[in-house]
OpenMM code with the backbone's topology and positions (N, CA, C; nanometers):
from openmm import Vec3, app, unit

residues = "MET ASN THR ILE LEU VAL ILE LYS PRO TYR ARG TRP ASN GLY MET TRP VAL PHE ASP ASP GLU ASP THR GLY LEU VAL ARG GLU PRO PHE VAL SER GLY ALA ASP ASP ILE ILE ASP VAL MET VAL GLU GLU ILE ASP ASN ALA ASP GLU GLY PHE ASN LEU ILE PHE SER HIS LEU PRO PHE PRO GLY HIS ASP LEU GLN LEU ASP ARG GLN HIS GLU GLU SER GLY GLY TRP TRP TYR GLN SER THR LYS LEU GLY MET GLN GLY TRP LEU CYS PRO ALA LEU PHE HIS TYR PHE GLU GLN ALA PRO GLU LYS ILE PHE ALA LYS PHE GLN LYS".split()
positions = [
    Vec3(6.8621, 13.2673, 10.7765),
    Vec3(6.9176, 13.1337, 10.7922),
    Vec3(6.9727, 13.1187, 10.9344),
    Vec3(6.9438, 13.0064, 10.9969),
    Vec3(6.9924, 12.9809, 11.1326),
    Vec3(7.1429, 12.9615, 11.1336),
    Vec3(7.2041, 12.9986, 11.2442),
    Vec3(7.3469, 12.9781, 11.2620),
    Vec3(7.3749, 12.8379, 11.3146),
    Vec3(7.2892, 12.7911, 11.4067),
    Vec3(7.3019, 12.6564, 11.4613),
    Vec3(7.1870, 12.5732, 11.4067),
    Vec3(7.2214, 12.4579, 11.3513),
    Vec3(7.1238, 12.3709, 11.2853),
    Vec3(7.1183, 12.2360, 11.3563),
    Vec3(7.0061, 12.1658, 11.3413),
    Vec3(6.9894, 12.0359, 11.4053),
    Vec3(6.9225, 11.9396, 11.3080),
    Vec3(6.9783, 11.8196, 11.2982),
    Vec3(6.9131, 11.7092, 11.2286),
    Vec3(6.9132, 11.5905, 11.3248),
    Vec3(6.8336, 11.4893, 11.2940),
    Vec3(6.8237, 11.3724, 11.3816),
    Vec3(6.8551, 11.2454, 11.3022),
    Vec3(6.9831, 11.2130, 11.2879),
    Vec3(7.0202, 11.0891, 11.2179),
    Vec3(6.9729, 10.9653, 11.2942),
    Vec3(6.9503, 10.8579, 11.2192),
    Vec3(6.9105, 10.7287, 11.2739),
    Vec3(6.9575, 10.6213, 11.1764),
    Vec3(6.9559, 10.4977, 11.2212),
    Vec3(6.9956, 10.3856, 11.1341),
    Vec3(6.8744, 10.3343, 11.0589),
    Vec3(6.8946, 10.3128, 10.9300),
    Vec3(6.7923, 10.2550, 10.8437),
    Vec3(6.8641, 10.1638, 10.7453),
    Vec3(6.8250, 10.0390, 10.7411),
    Vec3(6.8897, 9.9407, 10.6538),
    Vec3(7.0422, 9.9385, 10.6711),
    Vec3(7.0854, 9.9535, 10.7959),
    Vec3(7.2284, 9.9464, 10.8260),
    Vec3(7.3075, 10.0718, 10.7957),
    Vec3(7.2392, 10.1803, 10.7569),
    Vec3(7.3087, 10.3054, 10.7230),
    Vec3(7.2595, 10.4194, 10.8113),
    Vec3(7.3479, 10.5155, 10.8347),
    Vec3(7.3053, 10.6388, 10.9007),
    Vec3(7.2364, 10.7264, 10.7980),
    Vec3(7.1138, 10.7681, 10.8284),
    Vec3(7.0353, 10.8540, 10.7406),
    Vec3(6.9662, 10.9600, 10.8246),
    Vec3(6.9082, 11.0589, 10.7587),
    Vec3(6.8263, 11.1568, 10.8300),
    Vec3(6.7168, 11.2067, 10.7383),
    Vec3(6.6119, 11.2564, 10.8006),
    Vec3(6.5000, 11.3198, 10.7307),
    Vec3(6.4997, 11.4665, 10.7702),
    Vec3(6.4611, 11.5511, 10.6794),
    Vec3(6.4460, 11.6932, 10.7107),
    Vec3(6.3274, 11.7470, 10.6330),
    Vec3(6.2184, 11.7596, 10.7018),
    Vec3(6.0936, 11.8067, 10.6424),
    Vec3(6.1103, 11.9432, 10.5751),
    Vec3(6.1922, 12.0298, 10.6335),
    Vec3(6.2104, 12.1648, 10.5792),
    Vec3(6.2803, 12.1659, 10.4430),
    Vec3(6.3641, 12.0662, 10.4174),
    Vec3(6.4386, 12.0632, 10.2905),
    Vec3(6.3864, 11.9578, 10.1940),
    Vec3(6.2971, 11.8721, 10.2410),
    Vec3(6.2445, 11.7648, 10.1569),
    Vec3(6.3348, 11.6428, 10.1509),
    Vec3(6.4384, 11.6386, 10.2334),
    Vec3(6.5273, 11.5229, 10.2352),
    Vec3(6.4638, 11.4104, 10.3173),
    Vec3(6.4635, 11.2906, 10.2603),
    Vec3(6.4087, 11.1735, 10.3280),
    Vec3(6.5100, 11.0609, 10.3173),
    Vec3(6.5460, 11.0046, 10.4331),
    Vec3(6.6466, 10.8976, 10.4400),
    Vec3(6.7732, 10.9335, 10.3619),
    Vec3(6.8171, 11.0569, 10.3778),
    Vec3(6.9409, 11.1034, 10.3137),
    Vec3(7.0580, 11.0351, 10.3841),
    Vec3(7.1386, 10.9569, 10.3126),
    Vec3(7.2437, 10.8790, 10.3794),
    Vec3(7.3741, 10.9561, 10.3995),
    Vec3(7.4434, 10.9167, 10.5052),
    Vec3(7.5820, 10.9566, 10.5266),
    Vec3(7.6671, 10.8429, 10.4715),
    Vec3(7.7620, 10.8737, 10.3836),
    Vec3(7.8448, 10.7718, 10.3187),
    Vec3(7.9907, 10.8170, 10.3169),
    Vec3(8.0756, 10.7341, 10.2639),
    Vec3(8.2159, 10.7678, 10.2345),
    Vec3(8.2903, 10.8288, 10.3526),
    Vec3(8.2831, 10.7608, 10.4651),
    Vec3(8.3580, 10.8042, 10.5820),
    Vec3(8.2788, 10.8880, 10.6794),
    Vec3(8.1802, 10.9643, 10.6318),
    Vec3(8.0965, 11.0418, 10.7240),
    Vec3(8.0226, 10.9470, 10.8178),
    Vec3(7.9806, 10.8321, 10.7664),
    Vec3(7.9138, 10.7310, 10.8481),
    Vec3(8.0084, 10.6745, 10.9545),
    Vec3(8.1342, 10.6565, 10.9202),
    Vec3(8.2324, 10.6052, 11.0159),
    Vec3(8.2585, 10.7064, 11.1278),
    Vec3(8.2618, 10.8334, 11.0935),
    Vec3(8.2784, 10.9389, 11.1948),
    Vec3(8.1610, 10.9353, 11.2914),
    Vec3(8.0402, 10.9210, 11.2391),
    Vec3(7.9223, 10.9123, 11.3259),
    Vec3(7.9346, 10.7920, 11.4187),
    Vec3(7.9756, 10.6768, 11.3650),
    Vec3(7.9919, 10.5571, 11.4492),
    Vec3(8.0784, 10.5862, 11.5708),
    Vec3(8.1894, 10.6537, 11.5500),
    Vec3(8.2810, 10.6854, 11.6597),
    Vec3(8.2176, 10.7850, 11.7566),
    Vec3(8.1531, 10.8865, 11.7034),
    Vec3(8.1014, 10.9943, 11.7877),
    Vec3(7.9795, 10.9536, 11.8711),
    Vec3(7.9092, 10.8485, 11.8318),
    Vec3(7.7882, 10.8091, 11.9069),
    Vec3(7.8117, 10.6861, 11.9954),
    Vec3(7.9359, 10.6422, 12.0073),
    Vec3(7.9644, 10.5229, 12.0881),
    Vec3(7.9092, 10.5323, 12.2295),
    Vec3(7.9071, 10.6513, 12.2868),
    Vec3(7.8622, 10.6701, 12.4248),
    Vec3(7.7137, 10.7077, 12.4350),
    Vec3(7.6428, 10.7135, 12.3245),
    Vec3(7.5013, 10.7515, 12.3263),
    Vec3(7.4166, 10.6245, 12.3234),
    Vec3(7.3370, 10.6040, 12.4288),
    Vec3(7.2488, 10.4879, 12.4351),
    Vec3(7.1465, 10.4930, 12.3234),
    Vec3(7.1279, 10.3799, 12.2574),
    Vec3(7.0269, 10.3649, 12.1521),
    Vec3(7.0391, 10.4695, 12.0413),
    Vec3(7.1614, 10.5067, 12.0079),
    Vec3(7.1825, 10.6065, 11.9023),
    Vec3(7.1198, 10.5618, 11.7708),
    Vec3(7.1146, 10.4307, 11.7468),
    Vec3(7.0566, 10.3798, 11.6223),
    Vec3(6.9129, 10.4269, 11.6023),
    Vec3(6.8430, 10.4503, 11.7128),
    Vec3(6.7036, 10.4956, 11.7065),
    Vec3(6.6929, 10.6448, 11.6763),
    Vec3(6.8034, 10.7141, 11.6858),
    Vec3(6.8068, 10.8570, 11.6559),
    Vec3(6.8787, 10.9358, 11.7634),
    Vec3(6.9489, 11.0364, 11.7206),
    Vec3(7.0189, 11.1274, 11.8116),
    Vec3(7.0196, 11.2648, 11.7466),
    Vec3(7.0440, 11.3668, 11.8264),
    Vec3(7.0520, 11.5028, 11.7739),
    Vec3(7.1942, 11.5324, 11.7298),
    Vec3(7.2064, 11.5769, 11.6064),
    Vec3(7.3338, 11.6232, 11.5531),
    Vec3(7.3189, 11.7741, 11.5336),
    Vec3(7.3841, 11.8476, 11.6216),
    Vec3(7.3793, 11.9940, 11.6202),
    Vec3(7.5054, 12.0408, 11.5482),
    Vec3(7.4907, 12.1319, 11.4532),
    Vec3(7.6082, 12.1723, 11.3757),
    Vec3(7.5993, 12.3175, 11.3322),
    Vec3(7.7156, 12.3745, 11.3060),
    Vec3(7.7262, 12.5151, 11.2665),
    Vec3(7.8595, 12.5376, 11.1967),
    Vec3(7.8647, 12.6444, 11.1188),
    Vec3(7.9923, 12.6853, 11.0601),
    Vec3(8.0729, 12.7701, 11.1584),
    Vec3(8.0118, 12.8017, 11.2721),
    Vec3(8.0777, 12.8794, 11.3770),
    Vec3(8.0945, 12.7926, 11.5010),
    Vec3(8.2033, 12.8104, 11.5749),
    Vec3(8.2178, 12.7331, 11.6988),
    Vec3(8.1086, 12.7736, 11.7978),
    Vec3(8.0627, 12.6762, 11.8759),
    Vec3(7.9629, 12.7050, 11.9788),
    Vec3(8.0000, 12.6277, 12.1050),
    Vec3(7.9576, 12.6766, 12.2226),
    Vec3(7.9951, 12.6108, 12.3479),
    Vec3(7.9511, 12.4646, 12.3491),
    Vec3(8.0438, 12.3776, 12.3873),
    Vec3(8.0127, 12.2367, 12.4026),
    Vec3(8.0230, 12.1526, 12.2766),
    Vec3(8.0686, 12.2103, 12.1650),
    Vec3(8.0796, 12.1268, 12.0450),
    Vec3(8.1810, 12.0143, 12.0706),
    Vec3(8.1518, 11.8976, 12.0113),
    Vec3(8.2336, 11.7780, 12.0306),
    Vec3(8.3392, 11.7599, 11.9224),
    Vec3(8.3145, 11.8186, 11.8070),
    Vec3(8.3956, 11.7851, 11.6905),
    Vec3(8.4114, 11.9056, 11.5989),
    Vec3(8.5301, 11.9196, 11.5445),
    Vec3(8.5568, 12.0190, 11.4403),
    Vec3(8.5983, 11.9445, 11.3145),
    Vec3(8.5335, 11.9784, 11.2042),
    Vec3(8.5680, 11.9220, 11.0737),
    Vec3(8.6252, 12.0327, 10.9868),
    Vec3(8.7353, 12.0059, 10.9217),
    Vec3(8.8021, 12.1042, 10.8365),
    Vec3(8.7858, 12.0647, 10.6904),
    Vec3(8.7426, 12.1615, 10.6096),
    Vec3(8.7205, 12.1373, 10.4670),
    Vec3(8.8517, 12.0998, 10.3984),
    Vec3(8.8455, 11.9992, 10.3113),
    Vec3(8.9629, 11.9518, 10.2402),
    Vec3(8.9533, 11.9827, 10.0901),
    Vec3(8.8720, 11.9089, 10.0175),
    Vec3(8.8604, 11.9312, 9.8732),
    Vec3(8.7234, 11.8856, 9.8230),
    Vec3(8.6865, 11.9399, 9.7090),
    Vec3(8.5576, 11.9093, 9.6470),
    Vec3(8.5686, 11.7794, 9.5672),
    Vec3(8.4588, 11.7045, 9.5670),
    Vec3(8.4504, 11.5854, 9.4827),
    Vec3(8.3038, 11.5496, 9.4609),
    Vec3(8.2682, 11.5249, 9.3380),
    Vec3(8.1337, 11.4781, 9.3012),
    Vec3(8.0225, 11.5668, 9.3556),
    Vec3(8.0454, 11.6965, 9.3559),
    Vec3(7.9440, 11.7916, 9.4001),
    Vec3(7.9385, 11.8127, 9.5495),
    Vec3(8.0117, 11.7330, 9.6261),
    Vec3(8.0187, 11.7484, 9.7711),
    Vec3(8.1599, 11.7852, 9.8124),
    Vec3(8.1864, 11.7813, 9.9414),
    Vec3(8.3174, 11.8200, 9.9938),
    Vec3(8.3665, 11.7185, 10.0958),
    Vec3(8.4959, 11.6932, 10.0920),
    Vec3(8.5618, 11.6110, 10.1932),
    Vec3(8.5983, 11.6995, 10.3111),
    Vec3(8.5748, 11.6462, 10.4314),
    Vec3(8.6107, 11.7138, 10.5564),
    Vec3(8.6963, 11.6191, 10.6393),
    Vec3(8.7861, 11.6774, 10.7175),
    Vec3(8.8766, 11.5987, 10.8012),
    Vec3(8.8610, 11.6376, 10.9469),
    Vec3(8.8645, 11.5370, 11.0332),
    Vec3(8.8713, 11.5582, 11.1769),
    Vec3(9.0121, 11.5256, 11.2229),
    Vec3(9.0855, 11.6265, 11.2661),
    Vec3(9.2188, 11.6042, 11.3205),
    Vec3(9.2076, 11.5250, 11.4500),
    Vec3(9.1071, 11.5559, 11.5308),
    Vec3(9.0849, 11.4880, 11.6592),
    Vec3(9.0724, 11.3370, 11.6400),
    Vec3(8.9969, 11.2948, 11.5395),
    Vec3(8.9725, 11.1524, 11.5165),
    Vec3(9.0709, 11.0899, 11.4182),
    Vec3(9.1402, 11.1725, 11.3406),
    Vec3(9.2261, 11.1203, 11.2355),
    Vec3(9.1453, 11.0531, 11.1260),
    Vec3(9.0295, 11.1116, 11.0956),
    Vec3(8.9378, 11.0527, 10.9976),
    Vec3(8.8907, 11.1592, 10.8990),
    Vec3(8.8510, 11.1114, 10.7805),
    Vec3(8.7910, 11.1985, 10.6792),
    Vec3(8.6536, 11.1452, 10.6425),
    Vec3(8.5665, 11.2366, 10.6019),
    Vec3(8.4349, 11.1974, 10.5541),
    Vec3(8.3880, 11.2931, 10.4465),
    Vec3(8.3095, 11.2401, 10.3555),
    Vec3(8.2559, 11.3191, 10.2446),
    Vec3(8.1140, 11.3610, 10.2772),
    Vec3(8.0851, 11.4881, 10.2594),
    Vec3(7.9498, 11.5400, 10.2765),
    Vec3(7.8945, 11.5697, 10.1380),
    Vec3(7.7861, 11.5038, 10.1052),
    Vec3(7.7275, 11.5101, 9.9710),
    Vec3(7.6653, 11.6471, 9.9443),
    Vec3(7.6139, 11.6700, 9.8243),
    Vec3(7.5552, 11.7998, 9.7913),
    Vec3(7.4371, 11.8418, 9.8789),
    Vec3(7.3830, 11.7508, 9.9610),
    Vec3(7.2788, 11.7906, 10.0577),
    Vec3(7.3336, 11.8977, 10.1526),
    Vec3(7.4654, 11.9072, 10.1640),
    Vec3(7.5300, 12.0107, 10.2445),
    Vec3(7.4769, 12.1494, 10.2084),
    Vec3(7.4447, 12.1692, 10.0808),
    Vec3(7.4038, 12.3013, 10.0337),
    Vec3(7.2577, 12.3336, 10.0653),
    Vec3(7.1869, 12.2407, 10.1268),
    Vec3(7.0558, 12.2721, 10.1845),
    Vec3(7.0735, 12.3521, 10.3132),
    Vec3(7.1935, 12.3460, 10.3711),
    Vec3(7.2200, 12.4088, 10.5004),
    Vec3(7.3183, 12.5251, 10.4927),
    Vec3(7.4021, 12.5250, 10.3912),
    Vec3(7.5019, 12.6306, 10.3738),
    Vec3(7.5047, 12.6725, 10.2271),
    Vec3(7.5151, 12.8033, 10.2020),
    Vec3(7.5241, 12.8512, 10.0640),
    Vec3(7.6514, 12.8019, 9.9966),
    Vec3(7.7602, 12.8002, 10.0732),
    Vec3(7.8889, 12.7497, 10.0255),
    Vec3(7.9406, 12.6509, 10.1289),
    Vec3(8.0247, 12.5601, 10.0867),
    Vec3(8.0839, 12.4648, 10.1811),
    Vec3(8.1685, 12.5424, 10.2820),
    Vec3(8.1329, 12.5363, 10.4103),
    Vec3(8.2094, 12.6126, 10.5091),
    Vec3(8.3509, 12.5567, 10.5269),
    Vec3(8.4421, 12.6438, 10.5624),
    Vec3(8.5803, 12.6006, 10.5861),
    Vec3(8.5876, 12.5065, 10.7049),
    Vec3(8.5015, 12.5288, 10.8033),
    Vec3(8.4966, 12.4442, 10.9226),
    Vec3(8.3511, 12.4169, 10.9561),
    Vec3(8.3269, 12.2977, 11.0091),
    Vec3(8.1963, 12.2637, 11.0631),
    Vec3(8.2189, 12.2161, 11.2066),
    Vec3(8.1425, 12.2707, 11.2974),
    Vec3(8.1487, 12.2336, 11.4383),
    Vec3(8.0217, 12.1544, 11.4697),
    Vec3(8.0368, 12.0462, 11.5460),
    Vec3(7.9227, 11.9581, 11.5685),
    Vec3(7.9188, 11.9071, 11.7118),
    Vec3(7.7981, 11.8776, 11.7555),
    Vec3(7.7742, 11.8127, 11.8847),
    Vec3(7.6789, 11.6971, 11.8611),
    Vec3(7.7083, 11.5828, 11.9219),
    Vec3(7.6302, 11.4608, 11.9073),
    Vec3(7.5671, 11.4312, 12.0430),
    Vec3(7.4342, 11.4304, 12.0509),
    Vec3(7.3689, 11.4063, 12.1799),
    Vec3(7.2339, 11.3389, 12.1620),
    Vec3(7.1859, 11.2745, 12.2672),
    Vec3(7.0557, 11.2074, 12.2651),
    Vec3(6.9454, 11.3089, 12.2714),
] * unit.nanometer
topology = app.Topology()
chain = topology.addChain("A")
for resn in residues:
    res = topology.addResidue(resn, chain)
    for name in ("N", "CA", "C"):
        topology.addAtom(name, app.Element.getBySymbol(name[0]), res)
């Protein structure tokens, strides 16, 4: 399993979604605050709606933009909080396509 992972979210029908051929996920949406976190993090990325790279890991890596801290489980997914942004977002059970267990921390970078 890779330590650093990449997906390419884009806007579809007004929502942030992503496809991942390796996991069979198609137009998997970000909801319940995760979408709001993305809105903030891509403000400086030109044409982010068309797609951007979201690089993420359970380990810190050079240049990461955001740290999310695990909060509590709900509906098969987990709530994460960004102290930097003062925001929370829920990551649905698709999280387990990338991690065996919900990591205590997720580090992310948002780039074109």
